[in-house]
C-alpha positions in Angstrom: 27.0 32.2 19.9 30.4 33.9 19.7 31.2 32.8 23.2 30.6 29.2 22.3 32.7 29.4 19.2 35.6 31.0 21.2 35.4 28.2 23.8 35.6 25.6 21.0 38.5 27.3 19.3 40.4 27.6 22.5 39.9 23.9 23.1 41.3 23.2 19.6 44.3 25.4 20.3 45.0 23.5 23.5 44.8 20.0 22.0 45.4 18.5 18.6 43.4 15.4 19.6 40.1 17.1 20.1 38.0 14.2 18.7 39.7 11.5 20.6 41.8 9.6 18.0 42.1 5.8 18.1 44.1 4.8 21.2 47.6 3.3 20.5 47.7 0.6 23.2 50.8 -1.2 24.4 51.9 -3.6 21.7 51.4 -7.3 22.2 53.5 -7.9 19.2 56.8 -5.9 18.9 57.1 -4.8 15.3 59.9 -3.2 13.4 58.6 0.1 12.0 60.6 2.5 9.7 59.2 6.0 9.6 60.4 8.2 6.7 60.2 11.9 7.3 60.7 13.8 10.6 58.0 16.5 10.2 54.7 16.8 11.9 53.4 13.5 10.5 56.5 11.4 10.8 57.7 12.6 14.2 54.2 12.2 15.8 53.8 8.7 14.4 57.3 7.7 15.5 56.6 8.8 19.1 53.3 7.1 19.3 54.6 3.8 17.9 57.6 3.8 20.2 55.4 4.5 23.2 53.3 1.5 22.1 56.4 -0.7 22.4 57.5 -1.1 18.8 61.1 -0.8 17.5 60.9 2.4 15.6 63.6 3.9 13.3 63.0 7.4 12.0 64.8 8.4 8.8 65.2 12.2 8.3 67.4 13.7 5.6 68.2 16.9 7.5 69.6 17.3 11.0 67.4 20.4 11.5 63.7 20.6 10.7 62.2 23.9 9.8 58.5 24.3 10.3 56.4 25.6 7.4 53.6 26.5 9.8 54.5 29.9 11.3 57.3 30.5 8.7 55.1 33.4 7.4 55.6 35.1 10.8 59.4 35.1 10.0 58.7 36.8 6.7 56.5 39.3 8.4 59.2 40.2 11.0 57.2 38.8 13.9 59.5 35.9 14.6 63.0 34.6 13.9 64.3 31.4 12.3 64.9 29.9 15.7 61.2 30.0 16.4 60.5 27.6 13.6 63.6 25.3 14.1 63.4 21.8 15.6 65.7 18.9 16.0 64.4 15.4 15.1 67.1 13.8 17.2 65.1 14.8 20.3 62.9 11.8 19.6 65.7 9.6 20.8 64.5 10.4 24.3 61.3 8.6 23.4 63.1 5.4 22.4 63.1 6.2 18.7 66.3 5.4 16.7 66.9 8.6 14.6 69.0 8.1 11.5 70.1 11.2 9.5 70.0 10.0 5.9 68.0 9.9 2.8 65.7 7.0 1.9 66.0 6.2 -1.8 64.1 2.9 -2.2 61.6 0.5 -0.5 61.4 -3.1 -1.6 61.4 -6.6 -0.3 60.9 -5.6 3.3 63.8 -3.2 3.4 64.2 0.6 3.2 67.4 1.5 1.4 69.3 4.6 2.3 71.6 6.6 0.0 74.5 5.4 2.1 73.7 1.8 1.1 72.4 0.9 4.5 69.3 -1.3 4.6 66.6 -1.0 7.3 64.4 -4.1 7.6 60.7 -3.4 8.4 57.4 -5.0 9.2 55.6 -1.8 8.3 56.7 1.5 6.8 55.1 4.8 7.6 56.0 7.6 5.3 55.4 11.3 5.8 57.7 12.5 3.0 56.1 15.9 2.2 56.1 17.5 -1.2 58.5 18.2 -4.1 58.2 21.2 -6.4 57.4 20.4 -10.0 60.2 22.2 -11.7 59.4 23.4 -15.2 55.7 23.5 -14.7 56.0 27.3 -15.0 58.3 27.9 -18.0 61.5 29.5 -16.7 61.1 28.4 -13.1 63.6 25.7 -12.1 65.8 25.1 -9.1 68.2 27.8 -10.2 65.4 30.3 -10.6 64.2 29.5 -7.1 67.4 30.9 -5.7 66.3 34.3 -7.2 62.6 34.0 -7.0 62.1 31.9 -3.9 59.1 29.7 -3.4 59.7 29.4 0.4 57.2 26.5 0.4 59.8 24.4 2.1 60.9 26.3 5.2 64.6 26.9 5.9 67.0 28.4 3.4 64.2 29.5 1.1 62.6 31.3 4.0 65.8 33.1 4.7 66.3 34.1 1.1 62.8 35.6 0.9 63.1 37.4 4.2 66.4 38.9 3.2 65.0 40.1 -0.1 62.1 41.8 1.7 64.4 43.5 4.1 66.7 44.8 1.2 63.8 46.0 -1.0 63.5 49.7 -1.4 60.3 51.4 -0.3 57.9 51.5 -3.2 58.9 48.1 -4.5 56.5 45.5 -5.9 56.2 42.1 -4.2 54.6 39.5 -6.5 53.2 36.3 -4.9 52.1 33.6 -7.4 50.1 30.7 -5.7 49.5 27.5 -7.7 46.3 25.7 -8.6 44.9 23.1 -6.1 45.9 20.8 -4.6 49.0 22.0 -2.8 50.5 22.2 0.7 48.5 24.6 3.0 45.8 26.2 0.8 45.5 29.4 2.8 49.2 29.8 3.2 49.9 32.3 0.3 47.2 34.7 1.5 48.5 34.6 5.1 51.9 35.3 3.6 50.6 38.3 1.7 49.0 39.6 4.9 52.1 39.2 7.1 54.4 40.7 4.5 52.0 43.6 4.2 52.3 44.0 8.0 56.0 44.3 7.6 55.8 46.7 4.7 53.2 48.9 6.3 55.6 49.6 9.1 58.9 49.7 7.2 58.2 50.4 3.5 54.7 51.9 3.4 54.8 52.9 -0.3 55.3 49.3 -1.4 52.5 47.0 -2.7 51.8 43.3 -3.1 50.3 41.7 -6.2 48.9 38.2 -6.0 48.8 36.5 -9.4 46.7 33.5 -8.8 46.1 30.3 -10.7 42.7 29.9 -9.0 39.4 31.7 -9.3 38.9 31.6 -5.5 40.9 30.6 -2.4 40.5 29.4 1.1 39.0 31.9 3.6 38.8 34.5 0.8 36.1 36.7 2.4 38.0 36.8 5.7 41.3 37.6 4.1 39.8 40.3 1.9 38.0 41.9 4.8 41.3 41.9 6.7 43.2 43.5 3.8 40.6 46.3 3.5 40.8 46.9 7.3 44.5 46.6 7.9 46.2 47.3 4.5 43.9 49.4 2.4 45.3 49.7 -1.2 48.4 47.6 -0.5 47.3 44.1 -1.6 45.8 43.3 -5.0 44.6 39.9 -6.0 44.1 38.9 -9.6 42.5 35.6 -10.6 43.2 33.8 -13.9 40.0 35.1 -15.5 41.4 38.6 -15.0 44.9 37.7 -16.3 46.4 36.4 -13.1 47.8 33.1 -14.3 51.6 33.1 -14.5 52.6 31.9 -17.9 56.4 32.1 -17.4 59.1 33.9 -15.4 62.4 35.5 -16.4 64.5 35.2 -13.2 67.5 37.2 -14.5 65.3 40.3 -14.9 62.8 39.5 -12.1 60.0 39.5 -14.6 56.8 37.7 -14.1 54.8 37.1 -17.3 51.0 36.5 -17.4 48.7 35.9 -20.3 48.2 39.6 -20.7 50.9 41.5 -18.8 54.6 41.6 -17.8 55.4 42.6 -14.2 58.8 43.8 -13.1 59.0 42.6 -9.5 61.3 43.8 -6.7 60.6 40.5 -4.9 59.0 37.5 -6.6 57.6 34.6 -4.5 56.8 32.0 -7.1 55.0 28.9 -5.6 55.0 26.2 -8.3 52.7 23.1 -8.5 53.7 20.2 -6.2 53.5 16.5 -5.9 54.5 13.8 -3.4 58.2 13.7 -2.6 60.7 11.6 -4.6 60.8 8.7 -2.1 57.1 8.1 -2.5 57.5 7.9 -6.3 60.5 5.5 -5.9 58.4 3.3 -3.6 55.6 3.1 -6.2 52.9 4.6 -4.0 52.2 7.6 -6.3 49.5 7.5 -9.0 48.9 9.6 -12.0 47.8 12.5 -9.9 51.2 12.9 -8.4 49.9 12.0 -4.9 49.6 8.8 -2.8 46.1 7.2 -2.7 45.6 5.7 0.7 43.0 4.1 2.8 41.1 6.5 5.1 40.9 3.7 7.6 44.6 2.8 8.0 46.4 5.2 5.6 47.9 2.1 4.0 48.8 2.7 0.4 46.2 1.6 -2.2 49.1 0.6 -4.4 51.7 -1.1 -2.2 50.8 -3.2 0.8 52.7 -2.5 4.0 53.4 1.1 3.3 51.4 3.8 5.1 51.5 7.4 3.9 50.3 10.4 5.9 50.7 14.2 5.6 50.9 16.4 2.5 51.9 13.5 0.2 48.8 11.4 0.7 45.3 11.5 -0.7 42.9 9.7 1.6 39.8 11.5 0.3 38.4 14.8 1.5 41.0 16.3 3.8 43.3 19.3 3.1 47.1 19.3 3.2 48.1 20.9 6.5 50.2 20.2 9.6 47.1 19.7 11.6 46.0 17.0 9.1 49.4 15.3 9.2 49.4 15.2 13.0 45.9 13.7 13.0 46.6 11.2 10.3 49.8 10.1 12.0 47.8 9.1 15.1 45.3 7.2 13.1 47.9 5.4 11.1 49.9 4.5 14.3 46.8 3.0 15.9 46.1 1.1 12.7 49.6 -0.3 12.4 49.5 -1.4 16.0 46.2 -3.1 15.4 47.3 -4.8 12.2 50.4 -6.2 13.8 48.2 -7.8 16.4 45.9 -9.2 13.7 43.1 -6.9 14.9 40.7 -4.8 12.9 41.5 -1.0 12.9 38.9 1.3 14.3 37.1 3.6 11.8 38.4 7.1 12.7 37.0 10.6 13.0 39.6 13.2 12.1 39.7 16.9 12.6 41.5 19.6 10.7 41.7 23.2 11.9 43.6 25.8 9.9 44.5 29.0 11.7 45.6 32.1 9.7 47.1 35.3 10.8 46.5 38.6 9.0 48.5 40.5 11.6 50.0 39.6 15.0 46.7 40.2 16.8 44.3 39.3 14.0 43.4 35.7 13.3 40.7 33.5 11.9 40.0 29.9 11.4 38.5 27.2 9.2 37.7 23.7 10.6 36.4 20.5 9.2 35.6 17.0 10.6 36.2 13.9 8.5 34.7 10.4 8.8 35.7 7.2 7.0 33.4 5.1 4.8 34.4 2.3 2.4 38.1 3.2 2.9 38.0 6.9 2.1 37.5 10.0 4.1 34.5 12.3 3.7 33.8 15.7 5.3 31.0 15.5 7.9 28.4 18.0 6.8 27.7 20.7 9.2 30.4 19.7 11.6 33.0 22.3 10.6 32.9 26.0 9.7 34.8 29.3 9.4 35.2 32.3 11.6 32.3 34.8 11.4 32.9 37.4 8.7 32.1 40.4 10.9 33.5 39.4 14.2 34.4 41.9 16.9 38.1 42.8 17.2 38.4 40.8 20.5 37.4 37.6 18.6 40.2 38.3 16.0 42.7 38.9 18.9 41.6 35.7 20.6 41.9 33.6 17.5 45.4 34.9 16.9 46.2 33.7 20.4 44.6 30.3 19.8 46.8 30.0 16.7 49.9 30.5 18.8 48.6 28.1 21.4 48.0 25.4 18.7 51.5 25.9 17.3 53.1 25.4 20.7 51.0 22.3 21.3 51.6 20.6 18.0 55.4 21.3 18.0 55.6 19.9 21.5 53.6 16.8 20.6 55.8 16.2 17.5 59.2 17.1 18.8 59.0 17.3 22.6 
């Protein structure tokens, strides 16, 4: 049974298209497509649509893209910033016009940039990511994030948090405060705690990590807790809201984290606030009262504004978590649907896969996977088709899954950025 699972996981690591996503055939009608956002969703969609023969313009605000997946390895001292750095302009080699700029509006068949330039379109595909909800935690705003970094958008924030960990004296307290669901990468805060603990164990062994959570449970909890007991005994403590873990406010000037029952003086505070779809999604009118973008699970076209498709962390297609794997899978489905719609054909109902790898140490990994089908325009999880790593797996399985995680990362970054 373990051998079968390892073969499956290895296959998933080698290919992000394990279920055979809808084929994006050569276009019979050449459309003008504007893609907003150059991350895993946007870059993948742009390449697929360009290969299909469409005129594709990718709008990305930043010249350099920093990957949130594997950014925790930077915090744990296992990798450097260069390992998570990619250039959206490489898509030019695939025939994509890459425009560095910020989209600020979408209306009347035109995407408007902050520069004033207008980009006409037949269809828009957005993968805009998330914005932090400033003020959701009293005392936590953009200025506070420079002192208590969230690092939930990789790049400068990752560098701030890594520098603080390096500068912290041995015996310091690292506070990590994850938000309530939904948010980008549900297992991410707990992988972060694990890999920071890996660094501290080697360099600052008297230090400890306190996770002050807004949730009563979290993704892959049993697997993480087993790893913590085995690898970092006594170093990581998790407190749910029922035990006083909910962060009520922060005081950035004194590095104080306040809960309903206690005050904690942190040496390093990683405060991850609630999130919502990024500003351009709100400006385009594709965000509802939840803060996310309701879309069709068949085409990823907005339920609110025709002609705009949304994939990745910003969208809500039904039962599918927010992850890079999801964004990549959704981008392929949306690209195939756009191609079909421009030819006046009916899109194919998809099957999508999400696999989320987590590292508790460089050679200790585990996985959760889910398969999603579409019915009546929304995604549902296919019962019995997914699963998690076994709780009491042999060490060689953990080592293999860590390698599968690295294989997956190499595959998905190559597929998105070349």
